[in-house]
C-alpha positions in Angstrom: -35.1 22.9 -25.0 -32.8 20.3 -23.5 -30.5 18.4 -25.8 -27.7 15.9 -25.5 -24.4 15.8 -27.4 -23.8 13.2 -28.6 -27.5 12.3 -28.9 -26.9 8.7 -27.7 -25.9 10.1 -24.3 -29.6 10.5 -23.4 -30.2 6.8 -24.1 -27.1 5.8 -22.1 -28.3 7.9 -19.2 -31.8 6.4 -19.4 -30.4 2.8 -19.5 -28.2 3.4 -16.6 -30.9 4.9 -14.4 -33.3 2.1 -15.3 -30.6 -0.4 -14.3 -30.2 1.5 -11.0 -33.9 1.0 -10.4 -34.4 -2.5 -11.7 -31.1 -4.2 -10.8 -29.9 -2.3 -7.7 -33.5 -1.5 -6.4 -32.5 2.1 -5.9 -34.9 4.8 -7.0 -33.0 7.4 -9.1 -34.8 10.1 -7.1 -32.9 8.8 -4.0 -29.6 9.9 -5.5 -30.9 12.8 -7.6 -29.5 16.2 -6.4 -28.9 17.9 -9.7 -29.1 15.8 -12.9 -31.7 15.2 -15.6 -33.6 12.0 -15.3 -35.2 10.7 -18.6 -36.8 7.8 -16.6 -39.3 10.0 -14.8 -42.9 9.9 -16.2 -43.2 13.7 -16.5 -39.8 14.0 -18.3 -40.0 16.2 -21.3 -37.0 17.9 -22.9 -39.1 20.8 -24.2 -40.0 21.8 -20.6 -36.4 22.8 -19.9 -34.4 25.9 -20.8 -31.9 25.7 -23.6 -29.0 23.6 -22.5 -26.6 21.1 -24.1 -25.6 18.2 -21.9 -22.3 16.4 -22.8 -20.5 13.5 -21.1 -18.3 16.1 -19.3 -21.2 18.2 -18.0 -21.4 18.4 -14.3 -24.2 17.0 -12.2 -24.8 16.5 -8.5 -25.6 13.2 -6.7 -25.9 11.9 -3.2 -27.1 8.8 -1.3 -29.8 8.3 1.4 -29.0 10.0 4.8 -25.9 11.6 3.3 -25.7 15.4 3.9 -23.0 16.1 1.3 -23.6 16.5 -2.5 -21.0 15.1 -4.8 -20.3 16.8 -8.1 -19.4 14.4 -10.9 -19.8 14.3 -14.7 -22.7 12.6 -16.5 -20.2 10.1 -17.9 -18.9 9.3 -14.4 -22.5 8.9 -13.2 -23.3 6.5 -16.1 -20.1 4.5 -15.5 -20.5 4.2 -11.8 -24.1 3.0 -12.1 -23.2 0.6 -14.9 -20.2 -0.8 -13.0 -22.1 -1.2 -9.8 -24.7 -3.5 -11.5 -22.1 -6.2 -12.1 -19.9 -5.6 -9.0 -19.7 -7.4 -5.8 -18.8 -6.6 -2.2 -16.3 -8.8 -0.3 -16.0 -8.7 3.5 -17.2 -5.1 3.7 -13.7 -4.1 2.6 -13.4 -4.8 -1.2 -15.6 -4.1 -4.2 -14.9 -5.8 -7.5 -16.2 -5.4 -11.0 -14.8 -6.8 -14.3 -12.3 -4.0 -14.7 -12.2 -2.2 -11.3 -11.6 -2.9 -7.7 -12.0 -0.7 -4.7 -10.4 -1.3 -1.3 -11.7 0.6 1.6 -8.8 2.1 3.6 -8.1 3.7 7.0 -5.3 6.1 7.9 -3.2 5.7 11.0 -1.8 9.2 11.6 -3.1 12.7 11.7 -0.3 14.0 9.6 -1.2 11.6 6.9 -4.9 12.8 7.1 -3.8 16.4 6.6 -1.7 15.4 3.6 -4.6 13.4 2.0 -7.0 16.3 2.7 -4.5 18.7 1.1 -4.3 16.7 -2.1 -8.1 16.3 -2.4 -8.4 20.0 -2.1 -6.0 20.5 -4.9 -7.9 17.9 -7.0 -11.2 19.6 -6.4 -9.8 22.9 -7.5 -8.8 21.3 -10.8 -12.1 19.4 -11.0 -10.2 16.1 -10.9 -11.3 12.8 -9.5 -8.8 10.9 -7.5 -5.4 11.7 -6.0 -1.9 10.2 -5.9 -2.5 8.6 -9.2 -0.1 6.1 -10.6 -0.2 3.9 -13.8 2.1 1.1 -14.9 2.2 -1.7 -17.5 2.3 -5.2 -16.2 2.7 -7.9 -18.9 1.6 -5.4 -21.5 -1.7 -4.5 -19.6 -2.2 -1.0 -18.0 -3.1 -0.8 -14.4 -4.0 2.5 -12.8 -4.1 3.3 -9.1 -5.7 6.3 -7.3 -7.2 7.2 -3.9 -10.8 8.2 -4.3 -13.7 9.1 -2.0 -17.3 10.2 -2.3 -19.8 8.7 -4.8 -18.4 5.2 -5.8 -19.7 1.8 -6.7 -18.9 0.8 -3.1 -21.4 3.3 -1.8 -24.1 2.2 -4.3 -23.7 -1.5 -3.3 -23.9 -0.6 0.4 -27.1 1.3 -0.4 -28.5 -1.5 -2.5 -27.7 -4.1 0.2 -29.3 -2.1 3.0 -26.0 -2.0 4.9 -26.8 1.4 6.4 -29.1 3.2 8.7 -29.9 6.8 9.7 -26.9 6.9 12.1 -24.5 5.3 9.7 -25.2 6.5 6.1 -23.8 4.6 2.9 -21.0 7.2 2.6 -19.2 8.8 5.5 -16.8 11.7 5.5 -13.8 9.6 6.6 -14.1 6.9 4.0 -11.1 6.5 1.6 -10.7 4.0 -1.2 -7.8 2.7 -3.3 -9.3 2.3 -6.8 -7.5 0.0 -9.2 -8.5 0.2 -12.8 -7.4 -2.8 -15.0 -8.2 -4.7 -18.3 -11.0 -7.2 -18.0 -9.7 -10.7 -17.5 -6.6 -9.7 -15.5 -5.9 -12.2 -12.6 -7.1 -11.1 -9.2 -3.7 -12.1 -7.7 -2.0 -9.4 -9.8 -4.4 -6.8 -8.6 -3.7 -7.8 -5.0 0.1 -7.6 -5.7 -0.5 -4.0 -7.0 -2.5 -3.1 -3.8 0.3 -4.3 -1.5 2.9 -2.5 -3.6 1.0 0.8 -3.8 0.3 0.8 0.0 4.1 0.0 0.6 5.2 2.8 -1.6 3.0 5.4 0.0 4.2 4.4 3.5 7.9 3.9 2.6 8.3 7.0 0.5 5.8 9.5 2.0 4.8 8.1 5.5 1.2 7.7 4.4 0.3 4.5 6.2 -2.9 2.8 4.9 -4.5 -0.5 5.6 -7.7 -2.2 4.3 -10.5 -1.6 6.8 -14.2 -2.6 6.8 -17.0 -0.2 7.5 -17.1 0.8 11.1 -18.6 3.6 13.2 -15.9 6.3 13.2 -15.9 9.7 14.9 -15.5 12.4 12.2 -14.0 14.7 14.8 -10.7 12.8 14.5 -10.3 14.1 11.0 -11.1 17.8 11.5 -8.0 20.0 11.3 -7.4 23.7 11.3 -6.8 25.4 8.0 -3.3 26.4 8.9 -2.3 22.8 9.2 -2.4 22.6 5.4 0.4 25.1 4.9 3.6 24.0 3.3 2.3 20.7 2.1 3.7 19.4 -1.2 1.9 20.1 -4.5 2.8 16.7 -5.9 3.7 13.3 -4.6 5.8 11.0 -6.8 5.3 7.3 -6.6 8.2 4.9 -7.5 7.5 2.0 -9.9 5.5 -0.6 -8.0 7.3 -3.7 -6.8 5.6 -6.7 -8.4 6.9 -10.2 -9.0 7.6 -13.6 -7.6 7.6 -13.6 -3.8 7.2 -9.8 -3.6 3.6 -9.7 -2.2 4.5 -11.8 0.8 7.3 -9.5 2.0 5.2 -6.4 1.3 2.4 -7.9 3.4 4.7 -8.3 6.3 5.8 -4.7 6.0 2.3 -3.3 5.6 0.9 -5.4 8.6 3.5 -3.7 10.8 1.4 -0.5 10.4 -1.9 -2.0 11.2 -0.9 -2.1 14.9 0.0 0.7 17.3 2.0 -1.5 19.7 5.7 -0.8 19.0 6.8 -4.2 20.1 4.4 -6.0 17.7 5.5 -3.6 14.9 9.2 -4.5 15.6 8.4 -8.2 15.2 6.7 -7.7 11.8 9.6 -5.5 10.6 12.1 -8.0 11.7 10.2 -10.7 9.8 10.6 -8.6 6.7 14.3 -8.9 7.1 14.1 -12.6 7.9 12.0 -13.2 4.8 14.9 -12.1 2.5 17.6 -13.8 4.5 17.4 -17.2 2.7 17.9 -15.5 -0.6 21.0 -13.7 0.8 22.4 -16.9 2.3 21.8 -18.8 -0.9 23.6 -16.2 -3.0 26.6 -16.1 -0.7 26.8 -19.9 -0.9 26.6 -20.0 -4.7 29.1 -17.2 -5.1 31.6 -18.7 -2.6 31.4 -22.3 -4.1 31.6 -20.9 -7.7 34.7 -19.0 -6.8 36.2 -22.2 -5.4 35.2 -24.3 -8.3 36.6 -21.8 -10.8 40.2 -22.3 -9.6 42.6 -24.5 -11.7 42.8 -26.9 -8.7 39.1 -27.8 -9.3 40.1 -29.5 -12.6 42.2 -32.0 -10.6 40.8 -32.0 -7.1 42.9 -33.7 -4.4 42.1 -34.5 -0.9 43.2 -31.1 0.4 40.9 -29.3 -2.1 37.9 -31.4 -1.1 38.5 -30.7 2.5 38.8 -27.1 1.9 35.5 -27.2 0.0 33.9 -29.1 3.0 35.3 -26.4 5.4 33.6 -23.7 3.2 30.2 -25.5 3.4 30.7 -25.7 7.2 31.4 -22.0 7.5 28.4 -21.1 5.3 26.2 -23.5 7.4 26.5 -21.0 10.2 24.4 -18.5 8.4 21.4 -20.8 8.8 21.2 -19.5 12.4 18.8 -16.6 12.8 21.4 -14.1 14.1 23.9 -14.7 11.5 21.3 -14.6 8.7 19.9 -11.3 9.9 23.4 -9.8 10.2 24.4 -11.0 6.7 21.1 -9.6 5.3 21.6 -6.2 6.9 25.2 -6.0 5.7 24.2 -7.0 2.2 21.1 -4.8 1.7 21.4 -1.8 4.0 23.1 1.7 3.6 24.6 2.6 6.9 24.8 6.4 6.0 21.0 6.4 5.6 20.4 4.4 8.8 22.7 6.8 10.6 20.2 9.7 10.1 17.6 7.9 12.3 19.8 5.8 14.5 19.2 6.0 18.3 22.0 7.2 20.5 22.6 3.7 22.0 23.8 2.4 18.6 27.1 4.4 19.0 28.9 2.9 16.1 26.0 3.7 13.7 24.9 7.0 15.3 28.5 8.4 15.4 29.6 7.0 12.1 31.9 9.5 10.4 31.5 10.7 6.8 33.0 8.5 4.1 33.7 5.6 6.5 35.9 2.7 5.6 34.3 -0.7 4.8 35.4 -2.1 8.1 33.6 0.8 9.9 30.5 0.3 7.8 30.4 -3.4 8.6 31.0 -2.7 12.3 28.1 -0.2 12.5 25.7 -2.6 10.6 26.7 -5.5 12.8 26.0 -3.5 15.9 22.5 -2.6 14.6 21.9 -6.3 13.6 23.0 -7.5 17.1 20.7 -5.1 18.8 17.8 -6.0 16.5 18.2 -9.7 17.1 18.5 -9.2 20.9 15.5 -6.9 21.1 13.5 -9.2 18.9 14.3 -12.1 21.2 13.5 -10.1 24.4 10.0 -9.5 23.0 9.2 -12.8 21.4 10.8 -15.0 24.0 10.2 -12.9 27.1 10.2 -15.0 30.2 10.8 -14.5 33.9 14.2 -16.0 33.6 15.2 -14.2 30.3 18.8 -13.1 30.5 19.6 -9.8 28.9 22.6 -9.7 26.5 23.1 -5.9 26.9 22.4 -5.3 23.2 18.7 -4.8 23.7 17.1 -1.4 23.0 15.7 0.3 26.1 12.1 1.4 26.3 13.1 5.1 26.2 14.7 4.7 22.7 12.3 2.2 21.1 10.6 4.8 18.9 13.8 5.9 17.3 15.0 2.3 17.1 11.8 1.5 15.2 12.4 4.2 12.7 15.8 2.7 12.0 14.4 -0.8 11.6 11.6 0.5 9.4 14.2 2.1 7.0 16.3 -1.0 7.1 13.2 -3.1 6.2 12.5 -0.8 3.3 16.1 -1.2 2.0 15.9 -5.0 2.3 12.6 -5.0 0.4 14.0 -3.0 -2.5 17.1 -5.1 -2.6 14.9 -8.2 -2.7 12.8 -6.8 -5.5 15.9 -6.0 -7.6 17.1 -9.6 -7.2 16.4 -11.7 -10.3 13.3 -13.8 -9.8 15.1 -17.1 -10.4 17.4 -16.3 -7.5 14.7 -15.4 -4.9 14.1 -18.0 -2.3 10.3 -18.2 -1.7 9.4 -19.1 1.9 6.0 -20.8 2.4 
């Protein structure tokens, strides 16, 4: 005889499957591969062999035209169906319920695909759902992130909406989702902050570059790899605390957009915009610190004409940093670690690439200024390219653009982390 423990589990399963039929218009038989269905007319617990079904008991499900079976627990089956009934799809990319959001993602690089597959294999061996999990408290509320695939509320809604056919089933082997779990009532904007921060951390720390992507026809052959490609991959990936706060989402969006394009010149422009985004904050802090120092002197208590002229001269000097080139240079000098940049510096940046160990501050600043000059010149040669454009000699050549991009990428990460450490009331938020 079939029995459920606790007994109310059977009623929960019955209600979920009826909701699947009545609210989502999906016959439970369309997803049934291996689970008990109390909604069927001929269902009788006495007809089954002795078995106790618990919330953690395994069952198998699928969706129409999907060849694969998905092994989940009865509790997961109930939860997914119940969540799907109140969820909504947005732009074929996002799926939202009262306490969960899924963002459909695409991967840019084969190496990232191999790493993702490796971690899913480890999770399957341990009967775990989701990989690269990370949880944090924001304003006292827990938010959890994970990458998931397979049977999700997204796939159920695609099925319910008829957004599939025999050539393009509701679930495909390449689909990957960022799943965010949160407390009901949490502002959507905070969830979106978390999405940008999580995507940034995976890219910046582990070179797993993801971007939201709608359902498209994709060749599965691109994702097939040899077994030996999975060797020597890490057992665990650590994720830093997510960068959340005033103005952070905007700068992270610029960084993440850089990896939505393959064109190296467009990527360079976006990464430069990351640095420019933080520049007003750097310039403002330098202005405040310089003026405060001047006003802290004894002469400020009885200012004479000479003191006022010196203060005016200070403002004039600082006004120069409003120019793009000077602002970029100041930002790189303030935020970037030249020893780290040296490890990826292209040969044409001689001061940076050949920087000796334990350099003096003057040598550090010289190397960083060389990098900033080249970044500014190369950005201008791309953004303002004209037939009569005159080269400054500091531009990066086409042959070294890949290594130069790696250097800019690392610099952009360092700028973002400095900006996130800056107290919120000191950040300049650009529109």
